[in-house]
Every structure is written in C-alpha cells, then in structure tokens.
C-alpha positions in Angstrom: 219.1 96.9 136.6 222.9 96.7 135.1 220.7 96.7 131.9 219.3 100.1 132.8 222.5 101.3 133.8 224.5 101.0 130.4 221.6 102.2 128.5 222.0 105.4 130.8 225.5 105.3 130.3 225.3 105.3 126.7 222.2 107.8 126.6 224.7 110.0 127.4 226.7 110.2 124.3 224.3 111.4 121.6 223.2 114.3 124.7 226.6 115.1 124.6 226.9 115.6 121.1 223.4 117.8 121.0 224.8 120.1 123.9 228.0 120.5 122.0 226.0 121.5 118.6 223.9 123.6 120.6 227.1 125.6 122.4 229.0 125.2 119.1 226.1 126.8 117.2 224.9 129.4 119.9 228.5 131.1 120.9 228.7 131.8 117.0 225.5 133.3 117.1 226.4 136.0 119.6 227.2 139.3 118.3 231.2 140.2 118.0 233.9 138.3 117.1 237.5 136.6 118.7 239.3 139.4 117.7 237.3 142.4 118.3 238.5 142.6 121.9 242.5 143.4 120.9 244.2 146.1 122.8 245.5 147.4 119.5 243.5 147.5 116.1 243.9 144.7 113.7 244.2 145.3 109.9 241.8 143.6 107.6 244.5 141.6 106.3 246.0 140.4 109.9 242.6 139.3 110.8 241.7 137.4 107.6 245.3 135.8 108.4 243.8 134.9 112.2 240.4 133.5 110.9 242.5 131.5 108.1 244.8 129.9 110.9 241.6 129.4 112.7 239.5 128.0 110.1 236.8 130.4 111.1 235.6 131.3 107.2 234.8 127.8 106.9 231.3 126.4 106.6 229.7 125.9 110.0 229.7 122.3 108.9 233.1 122.0 108.1 233.7 123.6 111.9 232.0 121.3 114.0 233.2 117.5 112.4 236.7 119.5 113.0 235.7 119.7 116.6 234.1 116.8 116.9 237.5 114.7 115.3 239.3 116.6 117.9 237.2 115.6 120.6 237.8 112.1 119.9 241.5 112.6 120.5 241.2 114.6 123.5 242.0 117.8 121.7 238.9 120.6 122.4 241.0 123.4 119.8 244.0 126.2 120.8 242.4 129.2 122.6 241.7 132.1 120.4 241.9 134.6 123.6 245.2 132.5 125.0 246.8 131.9 121.6 249.9 130.0 123.2 247.4 127.4 125.0 245.0 125.1 124.2 241.6 124.8 125.6 242.8 121.3 127.5 245.7 122.8 129.0 243.8 125.9 130.0 241.3 123.5 131.9 244.2 121.0 133.0 245.7 124.2 135.0 241.9 125.9 136.5 240.0 122.7 137.2 242.0 121.8 140.4 241.5 125.3 141.9 237.9 125.1 141.0 237.9 121.5 142.2 239.3 121.7 145.4 237.3 124.9 146.0 234.2 123.4 145.3 234.8 119.9 146.6 235.6 121.9 150.2 232.6 124.2 149.8 230.3 121.0 149.1 231.3 119.2 152.1 230.8 122.9 154.1 227.1 122.8 153.0 226.8 119.4 154.1 228.4 119.8 157.4 226.3 123.0 158.2 223.5 122.6 156.6 222.1 118.8 157.1 222.8 118.9 161.0 220.7 122.4 161.0 218.0 121.3 159.3 217.9 117.8 161.1 217.8 120.2 164.3 214.9 122.3 162.8 213.0 119.4 162.4 213.4 117.7 165.4 212.7 120.3 167.8 210.0 121.8 166.1 207.9 124.9 167.9 211.1 124.8 170.1 214.2 126.9 170.3 215.9 124.9 167.9 213.8 125.1 165.1 213.5 128.7 165.3 217.5 129.0 165.9 218.4 126.7 162.9 215.3 128.1 160.6 216.5 131.7 161.5 220.5 130.8 160.4 218.9 128.9 157.1 217.2 131.9 156.4 219.7 133.9 156.6 222.6 132.0 155.1 220.0 132.0 151.9 219.1 135.5 152.0 222.6 136.8 151.7 224.5 136.6 148.4 228.2 135.8 148.2 228.9 138.9 146.8 227.9 140.4 150.4 229.0 137.7 152.4 232.5 137.6 150.7 233.4 141.3 151.2 232.1 141.2 155.1 234.3 138.1 156.1 237.4 139.7 154.2 236.7 142.8 155.9 236.4 141.2 159.3 238.5 138.4 159.5 240.9 139.1 156.9 241.5 142.6 157.0 240.7 143.6 160.9 241.6 140.6 162.5 243.9 139.4 159.8 243.1 135.5 160.8 243.3 134.6 156.8 244.9 135.8 153.6 242.4 137.9 151.6 243.6 136.6 148.3 245.5 134.4 145.8 245.9 131.0 145.5 248.2 129.6 148.3 248.2 127.3 151.6 245.2 125.7 153.6 244.8 129.2 155.2 243.9 130.8 151.7 240.9 128.6 151.4 239.3 129.5 154.5 236.8 132.4 153.5 236.7 131.4 149.9 235.0 128.5 151.2 232.5 130.3 154.0 231.8 132.5 151.1 230.7 129.8 148.5 229.5 127.5 150.9 227.2 129.3 152.9 224.3 129.9 150.8 224.1 126.4 149.6 224.3 125.3 153.5 221.3 127.5 153.9 219.4 125.3 151.2 220.7 122.0 152.0 219.2 123.0 155.7 215.4 123.5 154.6 215.4 120.8 152.3 216.5 118.7 155.3 214.0 120.1 157.5 211.3 120.0 155.0 212.4 116.3 154.4 212.6 115.1 157.7 209.0 117.1 158.6 207.2 114.8 156.1 208.9 111.4 157.2 208.5 111.9 160.5 204.5 112.1 159.8 204.5 108.5 157.8 202.9 105.6 159.4 206.1 103.5 159.1 207.6 105.8 161.9 204.8 105.7 164.0 204.7 102.1 163.9 208.4 101.9 164.7 207.8 104.2 167.7 204.8 102.0 168.7 207.5 98.8 168.9 209.7 100.3 171.5 212.3 101.8 169.4 214.3 104.4 170.7 213.8 108.1 169.4 217.6 108.6 167.8 217.0 104.7 166.3 213.9 106.1 164.5 215.0 109.0 163.4 218.6 107.9 162.4 217.9 104.6 160.9 214.4 105.1 159.9 213.4 108.5 159.0 216.3 110.3 157.7 217.3 107.8 155.0 213.7 108.4 153.6 214.0 112.6 154.4 217.8 112.9 152.3 216.5 111.7 149.0 215.5 115.4 148.2 218.8 116.3 149.2 220.5 113.5 147.2 218.5 115.0 144.2 219.7 118.7 144.7 223.1 117.8 145.7 224.2 115.9 142.3 223.4 119.8 140.1 224.7 121.3 143.4 228.1 119.3 142.9 228.5 119.8 139.5 227.8 123.5 140.1 230.3 124.2 142.9 233.0 121.8 141.0 232.6 124.1 137.7 233.8 127.1 139.6 232.3 130.6 140.7 232.8 133.8 139.3 232.1 136.2 142.0 234.3 134.3 144.5 237.0 133.3 142.2 236.8 136.9 141.4 236.8 138.5 144.8 239.7 136.1 145.9 241.4 136.2 142.9 241.8 132.5 142.3 242.9 131.1 139.0 240.1 128.6 138.2 237.6 127.6 135.6 234.8 130.1 136.9 236.8 133.3 136.1 237.7 131.3 132.9 234.0 130.8 131.6 232.8 134.6 131.7 236.1 135.5 130.1 235.8 133.6 127.8 232.1 134.4 126.9 233.1 138.2 126.9 236.5 137.6 124.9 234.2 135.4 122.2 236.7 132.6 123.2 235.0 129.6 121.2 236.6 126.6 121.7 236.8 127.7 125.5 233.5 128.4 125.9 232.2 125.1 124.1 234.8 122.9 126.2 233.4 125.0 129.5 229.9 124.1 128.7 231.0 120.1 127.6 233.1 120.0 130.9 229.6 121.0 133.2 227.5 118.8 131.0 229.3 115.9 131.8 229.5 116.6 135.2 225.9 117.1 135.7 225.0 114.0 133.2 227.4 111.7 135.6 226.4 113.2 139.2 222.5 113.0 138.1 223.3 109.5 136.9 225.1 108.2 140.3 222.4 110.3 142.0 219.7 108.1 140.7 221.8 104.8 141.8 221.9 106.0 145.3 218.3 107.0 145.1 217.6 103.3 144.2 219.6 102.2 146.9 218.1 104.2 149.4 214.4 104.0 148.3 213.3 100.1 147.9 210.7 101.7 145.8 212.5 102.7 143.2 214.5 99.7 143.0 212.0 97.4 142.7 210.2 99.4 140.2 
C-alpha cells in the first residue's frame, strides 16, 4: 500500500510537467497578444522593447526551459498585465479569498446535500422523498448567475440582512456561499440518494436486518459508508473546482479571488498567469483525487485488499 502511494505521488511529477507544457504551448497559440489590450496604442519600438523584456521573441524551447527553471525555485514569472507584480504575488493575494469561499461552499453543499439525499432514499414513495427530490432538482436546475441576483435582491436589497458585495466580515460570505454551494448541494443530494437506494438493496443490508440490527444502525453504520463512495469520487474534483474560484460568483459579488483572475488573464493573454492558474488547478485535482483514492480504499475493503 505504501509503495503504491509513493509510486502514485511520483507519477504526478511527469504528469504536471506534461500539463505545464500543453498549457504553455496552447495559450501561445491563441490569437492576439499580451499587449493588444493596452488603453493607449503601443508603438512598434515600445512593443519590441516589451517583448524583449519578457523574452517573448525567444524560441518556444528557450521560453519553456526558462519557465521550468523558475518553477523549481517557486518563481512562475512576472505578470504581463499587472507588470509590477509576479504571478506568485497575484496568486497569494487571490487564493485565500477563493479558498475561504470554496471551502465554505463545499461544507454547505455537503451539509445540505447529504441530509436531503439521505432523507430521499430512506423515505422512498413518501413525502420525504418527494420534498427532498424536488429541492435537489430545483437546486441543480437554477444556475448561480440566476440564484445570485435573486438572493441579492431579496436578502440584500429588500430585507437588508446581508451585504451585497465586497470582501469583509462573515456577513459578506453568506450570500456568495449560498449562491455557489446551492447547485452542488443538489448534485450531492442526488448522488447520496442513488447510492443509498442501491446499497439498501444489497444482501448484507438484508442480513443485518434479519439479525435484528436496529434500523438507524443499518442505515448509518452499514449502508451509508458504502453508499457514500460515489459522493467521495465526486468530492475530489468538486473541491478542486471550488477552491480555484468561480468567475460568476466572484464577479457578481466583487470578490478578489482567482476565479476572476483566470478569466481576466485569458482575455488579456497574460501567459504566465494563465499557466500558473492551470498548474494550481491541476495540482489540486491530482492531490485531492489521490486522497479520495486513499479514503475509498479505507471505506471499501474490496479495493483495499485488491
């Protein structure tokens, strides 16, 4: 098991290298350049000086090798749009905002979605199933760019309970977290419902009931750990998505997270910033999927012994 974990971690290194190479090359294939969005027209002499400063006229291999050398010492290069800042400084400023927003949204999605899915599976063909199914379907069908303005209008403008924008105290987080987490709460509820429904049909559940095990013990100790495996598989990529920010929610509530930076970097052809963001997301995704596999093996003895 330990040997397998070490090999998995070592395999992440060449995979991240391949991802960085693809991101480094694809972003340069997009039409336009990093200095096309300047407010004032740039003379050819100034543009040549800027391209020389950032080594944009060097060969692709030379630029990529320079980027790799910087990565080894934790330097992702200077931003081409925010020219007084490096990519690491920009990420350091935006990651805490997106991490807090994404982490709380993840907790909200699990805290709302798991009980809804559990209730829907246990109360099949009853009012609980109907209510939980309706709420989860509604959460999935209403996108964040619709739910967010409605929440702002009702709870921010009409009732005045919460601030409608900017990054401040805890009350500034309520509406963004609900907006971002509601859709994923619906997805979580549907996964839990399907997993519990399938698990409750298994032979070991009927055996536990036949031996006189209490119903709540059957549901929580025997059925739910196995039923939560589909949710666990989904939780890794979900957390990576949430931690790397949401452009819609961050832009709606004017939050200085990295979701907004991703879109701005793409529009401005900020090559180092885009590649840095891609590497951040890829690293999070690989690490979280690795942790999910470990927890999966712990929950399911069949996987652990295999």
